[in-house]
DRENFIVEX-397839 format. One record per residue: z, x, y of N, C-alpha, C in turn. Coordinates in steps of 0.05 Angstrom, whole numbers, always signed. Layout:
<nodes>
> n.w	n.u	n.v	ca.w	ca.u	ca.v	c.w	c.u	c.v
> Z	X	Y	Z	X	Y	Z	X	Y
...
</nodes>
This chain:
<nodes>
> n.w	n.u	n.v	ca.w	ca.u	ca.v	c.w	c.u	c.v
> +1	+18	-18	+1	+9	+0	+3	+16	+31
> -16	+6	+39	-21	+25	+76	+9	+16	+88
> +8	+28	+113	+37	+34	+118	+29	+10	+142
> +11	-1	+150	+18	-31	+161	+1	-47	+146
> +0	-76	+150	-5	-97	+132	-30	-95	+156
> -33	-101	+180	-53	-108	+193	-58	-90	+220
> -91	-85	+222	-91	-77	+248	-105	-90	+263
> -95	-96	+290	-110	-117	+305	-126	-99	+330
> -149	-101	+329	-171	-88	+340	-177	-108	+365
> -168	-91	+394	-170	-106	+413	-144	-122	+419
> -128	-109	+439	-101	-126	+439	-98	-128	+471
> -114	-156	+479	-121	-176	+505	-97	-197	+499
> -111	-215	+513	-100	-242	+518	-103	-250	+490
> -125	-253	+467	-119	-256	+448	-106	-247	+426
> -112	-215	+431	-101	-198	+401	-72	-195	+396
> -61	-182	+431	-30	-175	+432	-10	-202	+420
> -21	-225	+424	+0	-247	+425	+4	-249	+393
> -25	-245	+376	-22	-246	+351	-7	-219	+335
> -12	-199	+348	+0	-173	+338	+30	-183	+338
> +39	-190	+358	+70	-196	+360	+76	-222	+355
> +66	-238	+348	+82	-269	+334	+74	-249	+298
> +55	-236	+286	+59	-227	+265	+84	-212	+254
> +89	-190	+271	+110	-179	+262	+129	-190	+269
> +136	-210	+294	+162	-229	+289	+162	-244	+266
> +141	-250	+250	+144	-267	+222	+137	-246	+193
> +145	-227	+201	+146	-213	+184	+123	-188	+173
> +103	-194	+193	+80	-173	+189	+81	-149	+194
> +74	-127	+186	+84	-99	+202	+56	-104	+214
> +52	-92	+237	+20	-87	+247	+14	-62	+273
> -6	-51	+280	-7	-35	+290	-37	-47	+311
> -35	-45	+336	-59	-46	+352	-80	-32	+361
> -104	-32	+364	-119	-9	+371	-137	-22	+392
> -151	-7	+416	-157	-3	+434	-174	+22	+452
> -185	+14	+470	-202	+38	+477	-191	+40	+515
> -177	+16	+519	-170	+9	+547	-141	+31	+547
> -140	+60	+571	-120	+73	+564	-95	+67	+579
> -102	+46	+596	-87	+27	+626	-72	+5	+602
> -83	-4	+586	-73	-28	+565	-58	-16	+553
> -65	+12	+533	-52	+18	+518	-22	+29	+529
> -25	+41	+544	-1	+59	+564	+22	+30	+565
> +4	+13	+578	+31	-12	+584	+45	-26	+570
> +33	-23	+534	+42	-45	+519	+58	-25	+503
> +44	+8	+505	+69	+26	+489	+90	+24	+514
> +98	+12	+536	+116	+18	+547	+135	-4	+548
> +124	-22	+524	+145	-51	+516	+142	-68	+544
> +109	-60	+567	+105	-84	+583	+85	-97	+573
> +82	-126	+583	+59	-138	+572	+47	-141	+600
> +11	-130	+596	-2	-131	+618	-7	-151	+637
> +1	-168	+623	-2	-206	+632	+15	-225	+624
> +3	-252	+643	+30	-271	+638	+16	-281	+610
> +45	-287	+589	+39	-310	+566	+73	-303	+558
> +85	-331	+563	+103	-341	+564	+117	-327	+531
> +150	-315	+540	+162	-310	+514	+158	-288	+500
> +125	-272	+518	+129	-245	+500	+134	-224	+516
> +145	-222	+542	+158	-207	+548	+187	-198	+533
> +203	-214	+522	+226	-207	+517	+220	-204	+481
> +193	-221	+464	+186	-206	+447	+189	-177	+435
> +158	-161	+460	+159	-139	+448	+181	-119	+458
> +199	-121	+472	+217	-109	+476	+233	-106	+456
> +237	-131	+430	+256	-141	+411	+236	-124	+382
> +213	-121	+387	+202	-103	+357	+185	-79	+359
> +174	-71	+328	+162	-44	+330	+137	-53	+335
> +119	-40	+358	+93	-45	+363	+82	-24	+376
> +61	-16	+364	+46	+3	+391	+14	+10	+381
> +1	+6	+408	-31	+13	+399	-38	+42	+410
> -60	+47	+392	-81	+70	+388	-95	+80	+389
> -115	+95	+406	-140	+87	+404	-159	+101	+394
> -139	+109	+373	-147	+129	+340	-149	+112	+328
> -179	+113	+323	-194	+92	+305	-188	+101	+282
> -180	+122	+269	-181	+130	+246	-159	+128	+229
> -138	+112	+243	-115	+100	+232	-116	+78	+217
> -141	+68	+229	-156	+43	+208	-151	+48	+184
> -144	+68	+161	-144	+79	+138	-120	+76	+131
> -100	+58	+154	-56	+55	+152	-66	+34	+143
> -85	+23	+145	-78	-13	+150	-94	-21	+125
> -87	-60	+119	-102	-66	+102	-114	-84	+103
> -108	-98	+127	-123	-122	+144	-132	-111	+173
> -160	-114	+171	-169	-115	+206	-176	-140	+215
> -161	-134	+232	-176	-169	+255	-178	-159	+287
> -201	-174	+282	-225	-164	+305	-217	-183	+325
> -205	-172	+348	-206	-193	+378	-218	-185	+406
> -238	-185	+399	-256	-169	+434	-265	-190	+432
> -272	-189	+464	-285	-204	+477	-321	-210	+471
> -324	-234	+482	-355	-244	+463	-363	-255	+484
> -375	-243	+510	-384	-265	+537	-421	-279	+530
> -421	-290	+542	-448	-295	+546	-467	-279	+563
> -484	-267	+562	-512	-255	+573	-518	-280	+601
> -526	-259	+623	-539	-283	+645	-554	-306	+635
> -564	-307	+617	-584	-326	+621	-575	-352	+590
> -556	-348	+592	-550	-361	+565	-554	-354	+540
> -547	-337	+534	-554	-308	+509	-529	-287	+501
> -527	-299	+480	-506	-288	+467	-490	-258	+463
> -474	-246	+478	-471	-214	+472	-462	-196	+451
> -473	-187	+433	-451	-181	+410	-447	-150	+412
> -444	-138	+440	-441	-110	+441	-420	-100	+436
> -405	-115	+441	-372	-114	+438	-356	-119	+406
> -372	-129	+393	-373	-134	+371	-386	-115	+354
> -409	-101	+353	-419	-76	+354	-406	-50	+363
> -392	-53	+379	-380	-26	+388	-355	-26	+361
> -337	-50	+360	-318	-45	+346	-322	-37	+318
> -334	-50	+306	-360	-48	+278	-369	-9	+278
> -373	-4	+300	-390	+22	+295	-363	+42	+300
> -335	+34	+307	-316	+51	+310	-299	+48	+290
> -301	+30	+272	-276	+21	+243	-297	+24	+231
> -332	+25	+218	-343	+31	+197	-336	+63	+182
> -332	+78	+193	-335	+111	+184	-304	+108	+171
> -288	+87	+182	-256	+92	+163	-255	+74	+141
> -273	+59	+138	-272	+31	+116	-260	+43	+87
> -250	+33	+72	-242	+33	+51	-244	+11	+31
> -255	+18	+9	-254	-4	-7	-225	-23	-4
> -228	-59	-11	-205	-63	-8	-194	-81	+19
> -217	-57	+36	-198	-69	+66	-209	-94	+66
> -188	-118	+77	-198	-142	+93	-210	-143	+118
> -230	-157	+128	-231	-161	+153	-233	-183	+164
> -221	-189	+185	-220	-215	+199	-226	-213	+223
> -252	-231	+222	-264	-244	+252	-244	-257	+258
> -235	-252	+294	-227	-272	+305	-230	-286	+320
> -249	-266	+341	-269	-271	+368	-272	-307	+360
> -287	-318	+384	-297	-337	+394	-323	-327	+386
> -344	-333	+368	-360	-322	+369	-386	-351	+359
> -419	-341	+366	-434	-356	+362	-437	-373	+337
> -455	-393	+330	-461	-393	+294	-474	-368	+287
> -466	-365	+265	-487	-334	+252	-476	-306	+256
> -459	-311	+269	-439	-284	+277	-432	-270	+255
> -410	-280	+235	-399	-272	+219	-424	-256	+196
> -430	-283	+193	-462	-262	+181	-475	-242	+184
> -480	-239	+218	-484	-212	+226	-472	-194	+216
> -444	-197	+218	-415	-174	+219	-421	-169	+186
> -430	-189	+170	-421	-174	+141	-448	-163	+137
> -478	-166	+153	-500	-163	+141	-497	-127	+160
> -486	-128	+180	-479	-95	+195	-460	-78	+176
> -443	-85	+166	-426	-75	+146	-440	-64	+126
> -457	-79	+114	-473	-75	+86	-503	-59	+83
> -517	-53	+115	-533	-43	+125	-523	-24	+136
> -490	-6	+138	-487	+19	+154	-461	+32	+135
> -459	+14	+107	-450	+33	+92	-457	+22	+55
> -439	+34	+45	-442	+32	+15	-427	+1	+4
> -413	-9	+19	-397	-24	+10	-409	-57	+11
> -409	-75	-8	-416	-92	-12	-395	-118	+1
> -397	-138	+19	-377	-155	+22	-370	-187	+6
> -349	-186	-7	-341	-195	-27	-340	-182	-52
> -351	-156	-68	-342	-138	-78	-322	-117	-69
> -332	-105	-52	-317	-72	-40	-300	-82	-16
> -307	-96	+1	-293	-101	+21	-293	-129	+39
> -275	-144	+50	-273	-164	+52	-278	-180	+79
> -284	-210	+83	-286	-218	+108	-281	-247	+115
> -268	-254	+126	-267	-278	+138	-273	-284	+172
> -283	-310	+176	-274	-311	+196	-256	-331	+206
> -233	-332	+224	-205	-343	+226	-209	-344	+258
> -217	-372	+268	-224	-378	+304	-193	-377	+311
> -182	-358	+332	-169	-371	+347	-171	-395	+362
> -149	-412	+365	-148	-439	+381	-132	-452	+399
> -110	-426	+417	-91	-424	+426	-97	-437	+462
> -79	-439	+470	-82	-450	+502	-72	-423	+515
> -88	-413	+524	-70	-391	+543	-45	-399	+555
> -25	-376	+550	+2	-383	+567	+16	-399	+549
> +5	-414	+521	+23	-429	+499	+25	-413	+466
> +11	-388	+469	+11	-379	+447	+35	-369	+428
> +55	-365	+438	+80	-365	+428	+83	-388	+408
> +80	-412	+417	+84	-438	+404	+63	-448	+389
> +42	-441	+403	+14	-463	+379	+8	-433	+363
> +13	-411	+360	-2	-396	+333	+27	-405	+311
> +42	-418	+318	+57	-421	+300	+53	-458	+299
> +39	-470	+303	+33	-493	+308	+14	-513	+296
> -10	-492	+308	-28	-502	+295	-38	-493	+273
> -66	-514	+257	-76	-505	+234	-88	-471	+235
> -95	-461	+218	-111	-440	+213	-134	-442	+202
> -155	-445	+211	-185	-454	+200	-196	-423	+188
> -199	-416	+162	-214	-391	+146	-241	-398	+133
> -253	-388	+146	-290	-388	+133	-291	-368	+118
> -298	-374	+89	-312	-341	+78	-330	-355	+62
> -338	-331	+56	-365	-333	+31	-354	-331	-3
> -332	-317	-7	-325	-312	-31	-289	-320	-26
> -281	-323	-59	-253	-339	-58	-229	-306	-45
> -236	-287	-56	-223	-253	-58	-219	-262	-23
> -241	-268	-9	-238	-261	+21	-215	-279	+32
> -224	-309	+21	-212	-327	+40	-175	-327	+22
> -176	-319	+5	-148	-309	-7	-131	-289	+7
> -152	-272	+17	-126	-243	+30	-122	-253	+56
> -149	-266	+71	-130	-285	+107	-115	-306	+101
> -116	-316	+83	-92	-337	+76	-73	-322	+72
> -67	-297	+57	-39	-290	+55	-31	-277	+85
> -49	-271	+108	-38	-264	+135	-24	-293	+148
> -44	-304	+148	-35	-324	+159	-10	-351	+156
> -12	-351	+122	+2	-371	+110	+34	-357	+125
> +38	-338	+140	+62	-327	+153	+68	-335	+183
> +52	-349	+194	+59	-360	+224	+40	-395	+220
> +20	-394	+203	+8	-429	+210	+20	-443	+191
> +35	-476	+193	+36	-495	+181	+15	-509	+163
> -6	-501	+172	-28	-511	+157	-55	-489	+155
> -62	-484	+135	-91	-477	+121	-129	-496	+120
> -137	-495	+134	-172	-504	+127	-184	-478	+116
> -192	-490	+90	-214	-461	+81	-247	-479	+86
> -263	-457	+94	-294	-477	+94	-308	-452	+93
> -326	-452	+100	-353	-427	+106	-353	-415	+130
> -373	-389	+129	-368	-377	+154	-377	-398	+184
> -405	-409	+176	-418	-435	+199	-402	-451	+208
> -374	-471	+187	-359	-484	+192	-331	-481	+212
> -337	-453	+214	-305	-446	+220	-316	-440	+242
> -342	-424	+247	-347	-419	+284	-354	-445	+299
> -363	-462	+284	-369	-491	+295	-343	-505	+308
> -322	-490	+291	-296	-508	+294	-283	-500	+323
> -281	-477	+317	-276	-473	+345	-288	-480	+369
> -322	-474	+373	-338	-478	+394	-342	-513	+395
> -344	-526	+377	-332	-562	+385	-309	-562	+393
> -278	-553	+386	-260	-553	+413	-265	-557	+433
> -281	-530	+438	-280	-524	+472	-309	-541	+483
> -320	-538	+473	-345	-551	+494	-339	-584	+491
> -324	-597	+470	-314	-626	+474	-293	-626	+505
> -281	-614	+509	-264	-605	+523	-282	-602	+554
> -296	-586	+553	-314	-576	+574	-334	-611	+581
> -343	-611	+563	-358	-648	+572	-346	-659	+573
> -320	-674	+577	-303	-690	+575	-296	-680	+609
> -289	-654	+617	-278	-646	+635	-303	-646	+654
> -326	-646	+649	-356	-657	+664	-359	-682	+674
> -358	-703	+643	-354	-728	+655	-328	-729	+682
> -311	-725	+688	-292	-733	+704	-297	-721	+727
> -311	-710	+731	-321	-686	+760	-344	-709	+761
> -356	-719	+750	-383	-727	+749	-369	-757	+762
> -362	-763	+750	-344	-795	+765	-321	-786	+790
> -314	-765	+796	-314	-759	+819	-330	-755	+842
> -344	-748	+838	-374	-749	+860	-386	-777	+864
> -391	-795	+831	-401	-814	+836	-377	-837	+860
> -361	-836	+841	-337	-852	+868	-341	-842	+906
> -336	-813	+911	-341	-797	+937	-369	-821	+943
> -389	-813	+926	-409	-826	+938	-409	-855	+952
> -387	-876	+945	-383	-907	+939	-364	-905	+951
> -356	-886	+966	-335	-888	+987	-301	-891	+977
> -307	-886	+952	-276	-892	+930	-272	-866	+933
> -239	-861	+911	-229	-839	+904	-221	-841	+872
> -228	-812	+862	-224	-818	+837	-202	-821	+829
> -189	-812	+847	-148	-817	+826	-137	-826	+832
> -147	-848	+848	-138	-880	+852	-153	-892	+823
> -176	-890	+814	-184	-903	+805	-178	-894	+779
> -174	-860	+770	-166	-860	+741	-136	-866	+739
> -119	-877	+759	-91	-888	+756	-90	-915	+743
> -113	-929	+754	-112	-954	+751	-123	-954	+722
> -143	-935	+718	-169	-937	+695	-145	-927	+669
> -126	-910	+667	-114	-900	+645	-85	-913	+644
> -64	-928	+661	-40	-939	+658	-44	-960	+641
> -32	-953	+620	-32	-981	+602	-50	-983	+589
> -71	-973	+591	-94	-977	+581	-97	-961	+559
> -105	-976	+528	-102	-953	+504	-128	-935	+501
> -151	-945	+512	-174	-940	+513	-181	-915	+541
> -161	-916	+553	-174	-894	+583	-162	-874	+577
> -143	-855	+589	-141	-821	+579	-161	-802	+600
> -177	-821	+614	-200	-799	+624	-187	-778	+643
> -194	-757	+635	-179	-738	+652	-182	-722	+683
> -171	-717	+696	-167	-716	+723	-185	-693	+725
> -211	-704	+747	-227	-676	+757	-211	-647	+767
> -234	-625	+768	-217	-606	+774	-240	-579	+768
> -241	-561	+782	-251	-530	+777	-255	-530	+746
> -271	-528	+730	-280	-527	+696	-292	-501	+684
> -269	-487	+687	-280	-452	+681	-271	-439	+666
> -267	-415	+660	-256	-396	+639	-268	-382	+621
> -253	-365	+612	-271	-353	+590	-277	-358	+567
> -270	-378	+555	-279	-399	+548	-297	-423	+544
> -280	-445	+563	-290	-456	+557	-324	-460	+588
> -323	-438	+599	-346	-433	+615	-369	-418	+601
> -374	-411	+579	-381	-398	+563	-385	-411	+530
> -374	-417	+517	-372	-427	+494	-400	-454	+490
> -398	-469	+503	-429	-496	+509	-461	-478	+499
> -451	-449	+512	-477	-428	+511	-483	-421	+492
> -463	-414	+468	-463	-404	+448	-477	-422	+421
> -471	-457	+436	-483	-473	+411	-513	-480	+432
> -517	-475	+455	-533	-483	+468	-557	-466	+463
> -555	-448	+461	-569	-425	+469	-594	-434	+438
> -583	-446	+423	-609	-449	+400	-627	-478	+402
> -615	-489	+430	-639	-502	+436	-660	-492	+459
> -682	-510	+454	-700	-518	+474	-710	-531	+494
> -687	-542	+502	-689	-566	+512	-669	-566	+538
> -660	-588	+543	-642	-600	+564	-628	-611	+548
> -592	-609	+545	-586	-628	+524	-560	-638	+544
> -542	-654	+532	-511	-660	+539	-487	-632	+549
> -497	-616	+534	-486	-593	+542	-500	-578	+563
> -520	-572	+567	-524	-558	+591	-521	-581	+617
> -524	-606	+615	-516	-625	+633	-497	-620	+641
> -470	-615	+633	-441	-616	+626	-442	-595	+637
> -454	-569	+628	-449	-548	+651	-455	-542	+675
> -484	-554	+682	-495	-560	+701	-476	-576	+723
> -448	-603	+720	-439	-612	+725	-417	-597	+736
> -398	-583	+718	-377	-573	+723	-382	-543	+752
> -406	-530	+742	-423	-512	+752	-426	-526	+782
> -428	-549	+792	-441	-550	+817	-416	-560	+832
> -385	-570	+817	-366	-574	+841	-357	-551	+862
> -365	-527	+853	-352	-514	+874	-380	-521	+904
> -398	-517	+902	-422	-530	+928	-411	-556	+932
> -407	-580	+913	-395	-597	+925	-375	-601	+946
> -352	-591	+933	-326	-586	+951	-339	-572	+985
> -350	-558	+983	-362	-550	+1007	-375	-564	+1027
> -394	-573	+1003	-420	-601	+1023	-391	-615	+1035
> -374	-632	+1023	-362	-647	+1026	-343	-637	+1053
> -333	-623	+1045	-316	-607	+1083	-330	-603	+1096
> -366	-609	+1097	-376	-599	+1118	-391	-625	+1134
> -382	-650	+1109	-387	-683	+1118	-365	-684	+1144
> -345	-673	+1139	-317	-668	+1158	-315	-652	+1183
> -324	-628	+1185	-324	-607	+1205	-337	-583	+1194
> -330	-566	+1211	-349	-546	+1204	-337	-523	+1197
> -347	-508	+1186	-338	-481	+1170	-345	-457	+1200
> -368	-463	+1211	-376	-438	+1218	-353	-431	+1244
> -355	-401	+1239	-331	-394	+1257	-304	-395	+1253
> -293	-410	+1236	-269	-414	+1238	-254	-394	+1208
> -238	-403	+1205	-211	-390	+1191	-208	-410	+1179
> -221	-390	+1141	-220	-407	+1123	-193	-391	+1096
> -177	-419	+1091	-155	-409	+1072	-159	-415	+1043
> -157	-408	+1023	-167	-416	+996	-134	-401	+981
> -127	-430	+970	-92	-434	+964	-99	-430	+922
> -102	-406	+914	-103	-406	+888	-135	-392	+883
> -129	-370	+861	-149	-351	+845	-159	-354	+824
> -143	-359	+806	-141	-359	+774	-154	-373	+770
> -171	-380	+734	-193	-400	+733	-175	-425	+723
> -147	-427	+720	-131	-449	+720	-106	-451	+731
> -82	-467	+730	-65	-465	+738	-47	-449	+725
> -23	-432	+733	+0	-425	+728	-15	-403	+711
> -30	-393	+718	-39	-365	+700	-43	-337	+721
> -47	-316	+707	-53	-291	+722	-84	-294	+714
> -97	-301	+700	-124	-288	+690	-144	-299	+717
> -148	-288	+716	-181	-285	+741	-206	-298	+728
> -208	-279	+706	-230	-282	+693	-250	-304	+689
> -278	-311	+702	-289	-333	+699	-275	-360	+724
> -262	-347	+740	-257	-369	+756	-278	-375	+773
> -281	-415	+772	-295	-420	+799	-287	-412	+827
> -263	-410	+829	-261	-401	+863	-277	-381	+876
> -280	-357	+860	-305	-339	+869	-332	-355	+885
> -345	-372	+864	-363	-382	+872	-363	-403	+896
> -338	-419	+899	-324	-429	+928	-328	-405	+946
> -313	-387	+946	-321	-375	+974	-340	-370	+976
> -366	-362	+965	-392	-348	+968	-402	-374	+978
> -402	-395	+980	-415	-414	+990	-403	-420	+1017
> -366	-417	+1014	-364	-412	+1046	-372	-392	+1056
> -381	-362	+1050	-393	-356	+1067	-420	-356	+1076
> -437	-371	+1062	-465	-366	+1070	-456	-402	+1096
> -440	-407	+1107	-441	-424	+1133	-426	-398	+1149
> -418	-374	+1147	-416	-361	+1161	-386	-367	+1178
> -356	-366	+1160	-342	-375	+1178	-326	-341	+1188
> -304	-347	+1209	-297	-322	+1221	-284	-306	+1197
> -264	-319	+1188	-249	-298	+1160	-241	-315	+1138
> -251	-307	+1114	-231	-321	+1092	-209	-310	+1081
> -185	-320	+1079	-161	-315	+1068	-156	-323	+1049
> -144	-305	+1027	-134	-324	+991	-102	-314	+989
> -99	-341	+988	-76	-321	+969	-72	-343	+940
> -62	-323	+928	-56	-323	+892	-24	-319	+884
> -6	-341	+883	+19	-338	+874	+24	-312	+852
> +8	-328	+827	+11	-309	+807	+3	-288	+797
> -1	-274	+817	-22	-244	+817	-8	-223	+838
> +10	-202	+844	+22	-182	+849	+2	-166	+859
> -6	-161	+895	-31	-141	+896	-59	-157	+906
> -76	-130	+898	-97	-140	+911	-116	-166	+881
> -121	-178	+894	-134	-205	+869	-160	-183	+859
> -184	-169	+876	-204	-158	+857	-209	-133	+877
> -240	-122	+872	-250	-107	+903	-251	-114	+918
> -262	-137	+919	-260	-147	+944	-243	-158	+961
> -232	-177	+950	-204	-194	+964	-176	-183	+963
> -166	-188	+989	-132	-179	+996	-127	-208	+979
> -91	-207	+972	-84	-231	+967	-62	-232	+990
> -71	-245	+1005	-55	-252	+1030	-27	-273	+1027
> -13	-269	+1043	+21	-286	+1041	+1	-316	+1053
> +16	-343	+1033	+14	-359	+1047	+20	-368	+1071
> +42	-355	+1082	+51	-359	+1109	+28	-348	+1131
> +9	-322	+1128	-5	-315	+1141	-40	-342	+1149
> -39	-350	+1120	-55	-363	+1121	-51	-396	+1131
> -28	-399	+1135	-21	-422	+1145	-23	-422	+1169
> -13	-402	+1182	-14	-392	+1215	-38	-393	+1221
> -58	-381	+1209	-87	-376	+1214	-108	-393	+1212
> -104	-401	+1189	-132	-422	+1183	-131	-454	+1187
> -157	-451	+1200	-167	-482	+1204	-166	-507	+1184
> -188	-492	+1167	-186	-507	+1134	-181	-494	+1116
> -159	-506	+1097	-153	-495	+1080	-156	-513	+1047
> -170	-494	+1032	-179	-504	+1012	-155	-504	+991
> -146	-524	+977	-126	-526	+963	-148	-520	+932
> -152	-496	+919	-170	-494	+893	-154	-499	+874
> -136	-490	+872	-121	-494	+843	-101	-507	+846
> -86	-523	+823	-58	-546	+826	-34	-523	+815
> -32	-500	+822	-7	-486	+811	+10	-496	+827
> +31	-500	+796	+56	-515	+806	+68	-508	+832
> +65	-481	+836	+85	-474	+865	+71	-492	+892
> +52	-496	+883	+39	-512	+905	+40	-541	+904
> +38	-553	+884	+52	-583	+882	+88	-586	+881
> +101	-568	+881	+129	-563	+889	+132	-563	+914
> +113	-548	+938	+114	-545	+963	+99	-547	+981
> +76	-574	+969	+59	-591	+991	+68	-592	+1006
> +94	-614	+1014	+103	-614	+1042	+103	-595	+1061
> +110	-575	+1049	+125	-563	+1065	+89	-539	+1083
> +75	-537	+1060	+41	-515	+1060	+34	-537	+1088
> +44	-571	+1086	+21	-578	+1105	+35	-578	+1129
> +62	-588	+1126	+74	-589	+1157	+79	-560	+1165
> +74	-537	+1154	+66	-508	+1171	+47	-493	+1175
> +27	-520	+1170	-8	-512	+1171	-3	-513	+1207
> -29	-507	+1215	-43	-504	+1239	-43	-537	+1247
> -37	-547	+1275	-41	-575	+1280	-65	-591	+1272
> -87	-580	+1272	-110	-599	+1265	-121	-586	+1241
> -112	-575	+1226	-113	-554	+1193	-131	-581	+1183
> -144	-577	+1167	-166	-591	+1157	-161	-584	+1127
> -153	-604	+1106	-144	-590	+1076	-166	-603	+1066
> -178	-591	+1034	-196	-603	+1019	-172	-602	+995
> -175	-619	+974	-153	-621	+956	-166	-642	+930
> -188	-629	+919	-192	-644	+901	-177	-647	+878
> -155	-627	+873	-139	-648	+850	-124	-665	+855
> -119	-671	+885	-98	-687	+892	-70	-679	+894
> -69	-658	+897	-43	-643	+908	-29	-665	+920
> -39	-669	+946	-15	-686	+966	-5	-712	+968
> -27	-726	+941	-24	-753	+932	-34	-768	+951
> -51	-753	+967	-61	-773	+992	-92	-788	+984
> -100	-782	+956	-115	-803	+943	-145	-797	+963
> -142	-777	+976	-167	-762	+993	-176	-729	+989
> -202	-734	+979	-209	-704	+980	-207	-681	+1005
> -208	-698	+1027	-211	-676	+1055	-197	-695	+1071
> -166	-687	+1079	-155	-702	+1102	-147	-679	+1118
> -131	-687	+1140	-122	-669	+1162	-97	-673	+1161
> -84	-654	+1178	-52	-654	+1170	-45	-676	+1186
> -56	-692	+1212	-44	-712	+1221	-53	-740	+1205
> -79	-739	+1189	-77	-748	+1170	-55	-754	+1153
> -37	-739	+1141	-22	-734	+1120	+0	-741	+1141
> +6	-739	+1150	+29	-755	+1170	+33	-773	+1172
> +2	-792	+1180	+11	-822	+1181	+16	-818	+1157
> +1	-816	+1137	+2	-833	+1111	+25	-829	+1104
> +47	-811	+1103	+77	-806	+1089	+84	-816	+1112
</nodes>
């Protein structure tokens, strides 16, 4: 038996929580990565991003990360959890998968069990199988083993959901399936066995279903606005005590899962379909919010404030956020300045934008976009509006203010409340 039961390749927002939860439940694990800053942070017992509960857990357990892939020889099971982005024109990018395979192939031993856990396009596990077989003397199912076992956690809820959600295991042979099950039975309450394609589609269908539902809400919001009605008031009546309601609230819909996963399915179609149209609706919302503001006031020459920069509420993850898209549309109107405040991030937001204080935004800005529905904004919305400039105009697509208005002024709010 090797020194470690599991080696997790890629210790980001998917791989690190998985590794720590496996150790918590009695499975020895080591991490592999090429990001030196990430490795340094984790080896100092510091989680480099927010994930509820893991700041304490990492200090309590024995876990380290290395860039030395020769240590793959010391593990029984290899779990791959690297990014799988889309290229610019709805095309699956397998480059990170290939980098990992090239890093581990030379160190593969007979009986190694490989688990692909990244969200992937249909037939990617088959690609991995063929890649291994064409670059080694091993045959999958005879010499080494392979399964696709998708992660389905919501960011920020990994500690709970890893031990609550059923685990899907997609395999081609019974021993690959059994070896994967031997790992995940330690943390998952229920196991479903299936083939590669079905397992891949489970994850893609989960995310794409949510993405389509949010696009419906966003389309409804724009339709309601065309008629001079407000979607939040309508949804309260639609959903309250009605068993067939439950329409989600509209909002910015993106992130590294929702914004790309539809494309991994849509890539196989030569025509427009529901998935592509849902993407179009969700991607149009930043433009809609700026256009809606321009119906009420001008952006030209004014100071504009943006509250929130991440891809969803109460996270520090800015990947695939739609807020930069809002900023680009605002910039086309030639404002005087654009100030951004993101309470979940310390320091600069990225190479372009400073993370300004909310006090500066309230003092200087003529228009404020409530871009994210962060809890801290909800808790302090009265003070945010109260301390803004006298004629400040707010863009509140999330209805944080409770005004049932997408656009309202400070004076409007004072009269309503």
